[in-house]
C-alpha positions in Angstrom: 56.4 86.6 87.2 59.3 84.2 86.8 59.7 81.6 89.5 63.0 81.5 91.3 65.4 79.1 89.7 68.9 78.9 88.2 70.7 81.8 86.6 71.1 81.7 82.8 74.9 81.9 82.2 77.5 80.0 84.2 80.6 80.9 82.1 81.8 82.2 78.8 85.1 82.2 76.8 86.4 84.0 73.8 89.2 82.6 71.7 91.1 85.0 69.4 89.5 88.1 70.8 90.9 91.0 68.7 93.0 88.3 67.0 95.5 87.6 69.9 93.7 87.0 73.1 92.0 84.2 75.0 89.5 85.0 77.7 87.6 82.7 80.1 85.3 84.0 82.7 83.6 81.8 85.4 80.3 83.3 86.6 79.1 80.4 88.8 81.5 81.0 91.7 83.5 78.4 93.7 81.1 78.4 96.6 77.9 78.3 94.6 75.8 75.4 93.3 77.3 75.4 89.8 74.1 74.0 88.3 72.2 76.9 89.7 74.8 79.7 89.2 74.6 83.0 91.0 72.3 86.0 90.3 75.1 88.6 90.5 78.5 88.5 88.9 80.9 91.5 89.0 83.4 91.6 86.2 86.6 93.3 87.2 89.9 93.8 85.5 92.2 96.3 83.9 91.1 98.8 81.3 91.2 97.2 77.9 90.8 93.7 79.3 87.6 93.1 77.2 84.8 93.6 79.8 82.7 95.9 77.6 83.3 93.8 74.5 82.3 90.7 76.4 79.0 92.3 77.7 78.1 93.5 74.2 78.8 90.0 72.7 76.6 88.4 75.4 73.8 90.8 74.6 74.0 90.3 70.8 74.5 86.5 71.2 71.5 85.9 73.4 69.0 88.4 71.9 66.5 86.6 69.7 65.3 89.5 67.4 66.2 89.1 63.8 65.6 92.8 63.0 67.9 94.6 65.5 71.3 93.8 63.9 72.5 91.4 66.6 74.0 88.9 64.1 75.6 91.7 62.2 77.4 92.9 65.3 78.7 89.4 66.0 80.1 89.2 62.5 81.8 92.6 62.9 83.4 91.8 66.3 86.9 90.2 65.8 87.2 86.8 67.4 87.7 83.2 66.3 85.3 81.4 68.7 82.9 82.6 71.3 81.4 80.0 73.7 78.6 80.6 76.3 78.0 77.9 78.9 74.4 77.9 80.3 73.6 76.7 83.8 71.1 74.2 82.4 73.9 72.5 80.5 73.5 73.9 77.0 76.7 75.1 75.2 76.3 77.9 72.6 79.2 78.4 70.2 79.9 81.0 67.6 82.7 80.1 65.1 84.0 82.5 62.5 84.5 80.6 59.2 86.9 82.9 57.3 88.9 85.0 59.7 88.0 87.0 62.9 85.5 89.2 61.1 82.7 88.0 58.7 80.7 84.8 58.2 80.1 82.6 61.2 78.1 79.6 62.4 76.0 79.5 65.6 75.5 76.1 67.2 73.9 74.7 70.3 75.1 71.5 72.0 73.1 69.5 74.6 74.7 66.6 76.3 77.5 66.5 73.7 74.8 66.3 70.9 74.5 69.2 68.5 70.8 70.2 68.4 71.0 73.6 66.5 73.4 74.7 63.8 72.9 77.9 61.8 75.2 79.5 59.2 75.2 83.3 58.8 76.5 84.9 55.6 77.6 88.6 55.4 76.1 90.4 52.4 78.0 93.0 50.4 76.2 95.9 52.2 77.4 94.5 55.6 74.1 93.0 56.7 73.9 89.3 57.7 71.5 86.7 56.3 70.8 83.1 57.3 71.7 80.5 54.6 71.6 76.8 54.3 74.0 74.7 52.3 75.8 76.6 49.5 77.4 74.5 46.7 81.2 74.3 46.9 81.6 76.2 43.6 79.6 79.0 45.0 81.5 79.0 48.3 84.7 79.4 46.4 83.4 82.3 44.3 85.6 85.3 44.8 83.4 88.2 43.4 80.0 89.2 42.2 80.8 88.4 38.6 81.6 84.7 39.4 78.4 84.5 41.3 76.6 86.1 38.3 78.0 83.5 35.9 76.6 80.6 38.1 73.2 79.5 36.9 70.6 81.0 39.2 67.0 81.2 37.7 66.0 83.4 40.7 67.8 86.4 39.2 65.5 86.5 36.1 68.0 88.7 34.1 67.7 89.2 30.3 69.7 86.9 28.2 73.1 88.0 26.8 73.5 90.7 29.5 77.1 91.8 30.1 78.3 92.1 33.7 79.9 95.5 32.9 76.6 96.9 31.9 75.4 96.9 35.5 76.2 99.7 38.0 78.1 98.7 41.1 75.0 99.2 43.2 73.1 96.8 41.0 76.0 94.3 41.0 75.6 94.2 44.8 71.9 93.6 44.5 72.6 90.7 42.2 75.0 89.2 44.8 72.4 89.7 47.5 69.7 88.2 45.4 71.8 85.2 44.6 72.5 84.6 48.3 68.9 85.0 49.2 68.3 81.9 47.1 69.9 79.9 49.9 68.1 81.7 52.8 66.4 79.6 55.4 64.5 80.2 58.7 66.8 81.2 61.5 66.9 78.1 63.7 69.2 79.8 66.2 66.8 82.7 66.7 64.0 80.2 67.4 66.2 78.5 70.0 66.7 81.8 71.7 63.0 82.6 71.7 62.3 79.3 73.4 65.2 79.9 75.9 63.5 83.2 76.9 66.8 85.0 77.3 66.2 88.4 75.6 68.7 90.3 77.7 68.6 94.0 78.8 71.8 96.0 78.7 72.8 99.3 80.3 75.7 100.1 77.9 78.6 102.5 78.5 76.8 105.2 76.5 74.2 105.3 79.4 71.5 103.8 77.3 69.4 100.8 78.2 68.9 98.4 75.3 66.4 95.5 74.9 64.5 93.9 72.1 61.1 94.5 73.8 61.9 97.9 75.4 59.6 100.7 74.1 60.5 104.3 73.5 58.7 107.4 72.4 58.0 107.3 68.7 59.3 103.8 68.2 57.4 101.1 70.1 59.7 98.4 68.9 62.9 100.4 69.2 65.8 99.2 71.4 67.1 102.4 72.8 65.3 103.6 75.9 67.6 105.8 78.0 69.9 108.6 76.9 72.1 110.7 79.1 71.2 114.4 79.2 74.6 115.6 80.5 75.7 116.5 77.0 77.5 113.3 76.2 74.9 111.9 73.8 73.2 115.1 72.8 69.8 114.0 74.1 67.4 116.7 75.3 65.9 116.8 78.7 62.4 116.5 77.3 63.3 113.4 75.4 64.7 111.7 78.4 61.7 112.7 80.5 59.4 111.2 77.8 61.3 107.9 78.0 60.9 107.9 81.8 57.2 108.6 81.4 56.9 105.5 79.2 58.8 103.3 81.8 56.6 104.5 84.6 53.5 103.7 82.6 54.8 100.3 81.7 55.5 99.4 85.3 52.1 100.7 86.4 50.5 98.6 83.7 52.4 95.5 84.8 51.4 96.0 88.4 47.8 96.6 87.5 47.8 93.2 85.7 49.2 91.6 88.8 46.5 93.1 90.9 43.7 91.9 88.6 45.2 88.4 88.5 45.5 88.5 92.3 41.9 89.6 92.7 40.6 86.9 90.4 42.6 84.3 92.2 41.4 85.6 95.6 37.8 85.5 94.4 38.2 81.9 93.4 39.7 81.2 96.8 36.8 82.9 98.6 34.3 80.9 96.6 35.9 77.7 97.7 35.9 78.9 101.3 32.2 79.5 101.3 31.5 76.2 99.5 33.6 74.4 102.1 31.7 76.0 104.9 28.3 75.2 103.4 29.5 71.6 102.9 30.6 71.4 106.5 27.3 72.9 107.8 25.3 70.4 105.8 27.1 67.4 107.3 27.6 68.6 110.9 25.5 68.6 114.0 25.2 71.7 116.2 28.3 72.0 118.5 29.4 73.9 121.5 32.2 76.3 120.7 35.6 76.0 122.4 36.4 78.7 125.0 39.3 79.8 122.8 37.0 80.6 119.9 36.6 84.2 120.9 40.4 84.7 121.2 41.1 83.0 117.9 38.6 85.0 115.9 39.8 88.2 117.5 43.4 87.3 116.6 42.4 86.5 113.0 40.6 89.9 112.7 43.6 91.8 114.0 45.9 90.1 111.5 43.6 90.8 108.6 43.3 94.4 109.7 47.1 94.8 109.9 47.5 93.4 106.3 44.7 95.4 104.8 46.1 98.6 106.4 49.5 97.9 104.7 47.9 97.0 101.4 45.6 100.0 101.4 48.6 102.3 101.1 48.8 101.2 97.5 45.0 101.1 97.0 44.9 97.3 96.7 42.1 96.8 99.3 40.3 99.0 101.8 41.6 98.9 105.3 39.5 96.8 107.7 38.5 98.4 111.0 38.6 95.5 113.3 37.5 97.3 116.5 33.7 97.1 115.7 34.0 93.4 114.9 35.8 92.6 118.1 33.5 94.8 120.2 30.5 92.8 119.0 32.4 89.6 119.4 33.3 90.4 123.0 29.6 91.1 123.8 28.5 87.8 122.4 27.6 85.2 125.1 29.7 82.1 125.2 26.6 80.0 124.4 26.2 81.9 121.1 29.8 81.9 120.0 29.1 78.9 117.7 26.8 81.2 115.7 29.3 84.0 115.7 32.0 81.6 114.4 29.7 80.3 111.6 29.2 83.9 110.5 32.8 85.2 110.9 34.8 82.2 109.8 33.8 82.4 106.1 34.5 86.2 106.2 37.9 85.7 107.8 39.0 82.9 105.4 37.7 84.8 102.3 39.8 87.8 103.4 42.8 85.7 104.0 42.5 84.1 100.5 42.3 87.5 98.8 45.2 88.9 100.8 47.4 85.8 100.0 46.6 86.2 96.3 47.7 89.9 96.5 50.8 89.4 98.6 53.2 89.1 95.7 52.3 92.5 94.3 52.2 94.0 97.8 55.7 92.8 98.4 56.9 94.2 95.1 55.4 97.6 95.7 56.8 97.7 99.2 60.3 96.9 97.8 60.0 99.3 94.9 59.0 102.3 97.1 61.6 101.4 99.7 64.5 101.0 97.3 63.7 104.1 95.2 63.1 106.0 98.4 66.6 105.2 99.6 68.0 107.0 96.5 65.6 109.9 96.6 65.6 110.6 100.3 68.6 113.0 100.3 66.7 115.2 97.9 63.5 115.1 100.0 61.6 113.2 97.3 59.6 109.9 97.5 57.8 107.6 95.2 54.1 106.5 95.6 51.9 104.0 93.9 48.1 104.0 93.9 45.9 101.8 91.7 44.0 104.8 90.3 47.0 106.8 89.1 50.0 104.4 89.0 53.5 105.6 89.9 54.2 109.1 91.0 57.3 111.0 92.3 56.4 113.4 95.1 58.3 116.4 96.4 59.0 117.0 100.1 55.8 119.0 100.2 53.8 116.2 98.6 53.5 117.8 95.2 53.6 115.5 92.2 56.8 115.9 90.1 56.9 115.5 86.4 60.0 113.5 85.1 61.6 116.7 83.7 61.6 118.1 87.2 64.0 115.4 88.4 67.8 115.7 88.2 69.6 113.8 85.6 71.0 111.4 88.2 67.5 110.8 89.6 66.1 110.1 86.1 68.9 107.7 85.4 68.5 105.7 88.6 64.7 105.7 88.4 64.8 104.4 84.8 67.3 101.6 85.7 65.2 100.5 88.7 61.9 100.6 86.8 63.4 98.5 84.0 64.7 96.1 86.6 61.1 95.6 87.7 60.1 95.0 84.1 62.9 92.5 83.8 61.1 90.3 86.3 58.7 89.3 83.5 60.6 90.1 80.4 64.2 88.7 80.6 66.5 86.4 82.5 69.7 88.5 82.0 70.5 92.1 82.7 73.9 93.3 81.6 75.3 96.5 83.0 78.5 98.3 82.0 80.1 100.5 84.7 77.0 101.8 86.5 79.3 104.0 88.6 79.7 106.4 85.7 76.4 108.1 86.5 76.1 107.6 90.2 77.6 109.2 93.3 79.5 107.1 95.9 76.5 106.5 98.2 74.3 105.4 95.3 77.1 103.1 94.1 77.0 101.3 97.4 73.3 100.9 97.3 72.8 99.9 93.7 73.5 96.1 93.6 71.4 95.5 96.7 68.5 97.4 95.1 68.7 95.4 91.9 68.8 92.1 93.7 65.9 93.1 96.0 63.7 94.2 93.1 64.2 90.8 91.4 64.1 88.6 94.5 62.2 85.4 93.9 63.0 85.4 90.2 65.7 84.0 87.9 67.0 87.4 86.7 70.8 87.3 86.5 73.0 90.4 86.6 76.4 90.6 85.0 78.0 93.9 85.8 81.4 95.3 84.6 82.8 97.7 87.1 85.9 99.5 88.4 84.1 100.9 91.4 85.7 100.0 94.8 82.3 100.8 96.4 80.5 98.2 94.3 83.2 95.6 94.6 83.8 95.8 98.3 80.1 95.4 99.0 79.8 92.1 97.0 83.2 90.3 97.2 81.6 86.9 96.8 80.3 87.9 93.4 83.6 88.8 91.8 84.6 87.3 88.4 88.1 88.3 87.2 88.6 89.3 83.6 92.2 88.6 82.7 92.8 87.7 79.0 95.8 85.6 78.1 97.8 86.2 75.0 97.7 83.5 72.4 100.9 81.9 71.2 101.9 82.8 67.7 
């Protein structure tokens, strides 16, 4: 789980957006620590101001995968220069080299020093490849034939071959083969991997995208969520299958946290017993303080309270403190030192285990509470147990399969579950108009739920919205999107 720290992006600007616009958006906020940024920014502005385009550019620009078409989309989006300012001080810049669409360079500057520069060339079929230095004569080549005439042993074509003898498809392959002679490892993608950005995005088509998000039939696919209201043509069974995957992934993640917590707690209890043994070996018999009985009883009650809370999720069995306290109360004052020697290791071992499990207990409490707030109007609730994972229950306590939920319930549950996964998998979650699939009450609750589910982490949310309900609830998170027209 990521430790709490700075947000990822503090600002971005686009010069020449659609050829005529300049856009600068500050995400840090005037009242915030600008080096730390803020975890929630709400982009607001008129229709057509560029909010959706900006979100998609941020997603493609900060996604490290070389197989999902991110660089191709950057090449296709019309702009002259796109700059992203990171809270840690890095500046990422994309510059189109021959007009608003096509080839571009991606560079990273740290403390005014360029540390990464990668050139991307658009191939004849529209795909993008990384290339290093291309000779000036090649850069000036205007068509495939010119490239063909330039000496390139990698092509391995028969001698005295006429250009006209080749089909147009093969001419394109020759062009691509020539350019691949200048391919090099993607230095910018390596930078993004080290940065650990890998954003998630809920797009305006109501799908959640992410390089690491799994879906049925395609474990490396990007698309996870599809609307079943007819807009995207997805079937109910398909959406339900995707929700099943998300529920399983969150259950697996929580199970790993529990295992790690138990291992850590066991180490802590071992140290407790070792410390007690060391203390006994070096100490003389002592008379217990009169407060010993009260203190041990208080410790037992606090452990019982925590174990009762944790047992709701199957993390630990509940401790029944009454029997312990009854025996402790019958123990004569003169023998309290013996009782303390017996109980103190038990108390401290239990405390060590509970402390190690407290992060997962807090996450489960938050998850069940926040999802419950959305589901309560329909009489449903969510439950987690270690032996079966996450379940949605009806008002009668019956387990509900994903296909038995409404489309809105599936949508919000998928979003919240992926927000939990974002705690470990990304630092940036981009959301385009969440109000499109939510009622007014859910719109009011959504931002608070997202922040609560990622509390204590560095996950940053950038949300484009027109919803008055969303905006009025988070006025200190507003970031205005108002493009200016460039002078001719």
